[in-house]
C-alpha positions in Angstrom: 0.0 0.0 0.0 1.3 3.4 -0.9 1.4 6.2 1.7 0.6 9.4 -0.1 0.9 12.8 1.6 -1.7 15.4 0.7 -1.1 19.1 -0.1 -4.4 21.0 -0.2 -3.8 24.5 -1.6 -6.1 27.5 -0.9 -4.9 31.0 -1.9 -1.4 29.7 -2.5 -1.1 28.2 0.9 -1.2 24.7 2.2 -4.3 24.3 4.4 -6.5 21.6 5.8 -10.3 22.0 5.9 -12.6 20.5 8.6 -15.0 18.2 6.7 -14.5 20.2 3.6 -15.8 23.4 5.1 -13.9 26.4 3.7 -14.9 28.5 6.7 -12.9 26.1 8.9 -9.4 26.0 7.5 -6.0 25.7 9.1 -2.9 27.0 7.3 0.2 24.8 7.7 2.6 26.4 5.1 3.0 29.4 2.8 5.2 27.3 0.6 3.6 24.1 -0.7 6.5 23.3 -3.0 8.9 23.1 0.0 6.5 20.6 1.6 6.8 18.3 -1.5 10.5 18.4 -1.2 10.3 17.4 2.5 8.0 14.5 1.6 10.4 13.4 -1.1 13.3 13.4 1.3 11.2 11.3 3.8 10.8 8.6 1.2 7.4 9.2 -0.3 6.8 8.2 -3.9 3.7 10.3 -4.7 1.9 13.4 -3.5 -1.8 14.2 -3.7 -2.2 17.9 -4.6 -5.7 19.6 -4.4 -6.5 23.0 -5.8 -9.3 24.0 -3.5 -9.9 27.3 -5.2 -10.4 25.6 -8.5 -12.6 23.0 -6.8 -15.1 25.6 -5.7 -14.7 27.8 -8.8 -13.1 30.8 -7.1 -9.8 31.0 -9.1 -6.9 28.5 -9.3 -3.4 27.8 -8.0 -1.9 26.5 -11.2 1.3 28.5 -10.9 1.9 27.2 -7.4 1.2 23.6 -8.4 3.4 23.9 -11.5 6.3 25.1 -9.3 5.7 22.2 -6.9 5.9 19.7 -9.8 9.1 21.3 -11.0 10.7 21.4 -7.6 10.1 17.8 -6.5 10.9 14.5 -8.0 7.8 13.0 -6.6 4.9 11.7 -8.8 2.1 14.2 -8.5 -1.6 13.5 -8.8 -3.5 16.8 -9.2 -7.1 17.3 -8.2 -9.6 20.1 -8.0 -11.8 21.7 -10.7 -10.6 19.4 -13.5 -13.7 19.3 -15.7 -12.5 19.0 -19.3 -10.2 16.9 -21.5 -8.2 20.0 -22.2 -7.5 20.5 -18.5 -6.5 16.8 -18.2 -4.1 17.1 -21.1 -2.7 20.4 -19.8 -1.9 19.0 -16.4 -0.2 15.9 -17.8 1.8 18.1 -20.2 2.8 20.2 -17.1 4.4 17.1 -15.5 1.6 15.6 -13.4 1.6 11.8 -13.2 -2.2 11.6 -12.9 -5.2 13.8 -12.7 -8.3 13.4 -10.5 -11.8 14.0 -11.7 -14.6 14.3 -9.2 -17.7 16.3 -10.2 -17.1 15.3 -13.8 -16.7 11.6 -12.9 -20.1 11.6 -11.3 -22.1 13.9 -13.5 -20.6 13.6 -16.9 -19.9 9.9 -17.7 -19.3 10.4 -21.4 -16.6 13.0 -20.7 -15.0 10.8 -18.0 -14.9 7.9 -20.5 -13.3 10.2 -23.1 -10.6 11.3 -20.8 -9.9 7.8 -19.5 -9.7 6.4 -23.0 -7.5 9.2 -24.2 -5.2 9.1 -21.2 -5.2 5.5 -20.1 -4.0 4.9 -16.6 -3.6 8.6 -15.9 -7.1 9.5 -14.7 -8.4 8.8 -11.3 -12.1 9.1 -10.3 -12.9 10.8 -7.0 -15.7 9.2 -4.9 -16.4 11.7 -2.2 -19.0 10.3 0.2 -21.3 12.3 2.4 -24.3 10.6 4.1 -23.7 7.6 1.9 -24.0 9.5 -1.4 -21.5 11.2 -3.8 -20.7 14.8 -2.9 -19.7 17.1 -5.8 -18.8 20.7 -6.6 -16.3 21.1 -3.8 -18.5 18.8 -1.6 -21.3 21.4 -1.3 -23.8 19.4 -3.4 -25.0 15.8 -2.9 -26.0 13.5 -5.8 -28.8 11.0 -5.4 -27.0 8.3 -7.6 -26.4 5.0 -5.9 -22.7 4.4 -5.2 -22.9 0.8 -6.5 -24.2 2.0 -9.9 -21.5 4.7 -10.1 -18.7 2.2 -9.4 -20.1 -0.3 -11.9 -19.8 2.4 -14.6 -16.3 3.2 -13.6 -15.3 -0.5 -13.6 -15.6 -0.5 -17.4 -13.1 2.3 -17.9 -9.3 2.3 -18.1 -9.0 4.4 -15.0 -5.9 4.5 -12.8 -8.1 4.0 -9.8 -10.6 5.5 -7.4 -9.9 8.0 -4.6 -12.5 7.3 -1.8 -12.9 10.2 0.7 -15.2 10.0 3.7 -16.0 13.7 3.8 -17.5 13.4 7.3 -14.1 12.2 8.5 -11.9 14.4 6.4 -9.7 16.7 8.5 -11.2 15.4 11.8 -8.6 12.8 12.9 -11.6 10.7 13.9 -10.4 7.4 12.3 -11.1 5.9 8.9 -14.5 5.0 7.6 -13.7 1.3 7.3 -17.3 0.3 6.6 -17.5 2.4 3.5 -14.0 1.4 2.4 -14.9 -2.3 2.7 -18.1 -1.8 0.7 -16.4 0.2 -2.1 -13.5 -2.2 -2.2 -15.9 -5.1 -2.7 -17.7 -3.3 -5.5 -14.7 -2.0 -7.4 -12.3 -3.7 -9.8 -10.0 -0.7 -9.6 -7.4 0.2 -7.0 -8.7 2.2 -4.2 -6.9 5.1 -2.5 -8.5 6.0 0.8 -8.7 9.4 2.5 -10.4 10.7 5.6 -9.9 10.6 9.3 -6.7 8.6 9.5 -4.9 9.7 12.7 -2.5 6.9 13.8 -0.3 4.2 12.6 -3.0 1.7 13.7 -5.4 3.5 11.4 -2.9 3.1 8.5 -2.7 -0.7 9.3 -6.5 -1.0 9.3 -6.7 0.8 5.9 -4.1 -1.6 4.5 -5.9 -4.6 5.9 -9.1 -3.4 4.2 -7.1 -3.9 0.9 -6.7 -0.2 -0.1 -4.0 0.4 -2.7 -3.0 3.6 -1.0 -3.8 5.8 2.0 -3.8 9.6 1.7 -2.6 11.5 4.8 -3.1 15.2 5.6 -3.7 16.7 9.0 -2.2 13.7 10.8 1.1 14.4 9.2 1.0 18.2 9.7 0.1 17.9 13.3 2.6 15.2 14.1 0.1 12.4 14.8 1.8 10.2 12.3 5.5 10.1 11.2 5.6 9.8 7.4 8.8 7.7 7.8 7.1 5.3 10.2 4.0 5.1 8.0 6.1 4.3 5.0 7.9 1.6 6.9 4.7 -0.3 7.4 
């Protein structure tokens, strides 16, 4: 299982939100690129970078993320507001290893299929769960679509995997949503990256035992709850 540090960027800074709430953000660094270098030195292979401004349609942090990609030798998967094939192609051309599509993956199946087919193995679908349903548009809107139907659709595409986030656990350090992870893992033919609530090495072990391909860590790293080196050693 890969251990993937997360860098969420809002207004050029690395922040963490509480359950996706933009009104409850904590700033951890004014230099996201330097964080990627630190994660690289600690032994990480990949970093998960989210453009929060782009996700909610209030601008973007493209220049900051491009600088991060250039400064670090890590593989970078970029998320946040990627809603067209042109944007997918542009991020890959800028050096991203993979791109993450969330709202588009849920609401525009034909466009997701086009991107996945054109960029095989470089597109990840984001499954952000709130109250058992997919959350979209920066997690402020809830879709009524059944998760099983959504995953069945994704199983037919050449995606790099699915990023499962329990939005109600995200940024809370309250522990992973193993019930949802187990359910999604059983439904999906694709590798699952899990995010949300992981706060200890024991949590990392539990996510691994639930057969996740990767765990994404954010606040737990920034607040010293988990040592990246120790998590990687697992």
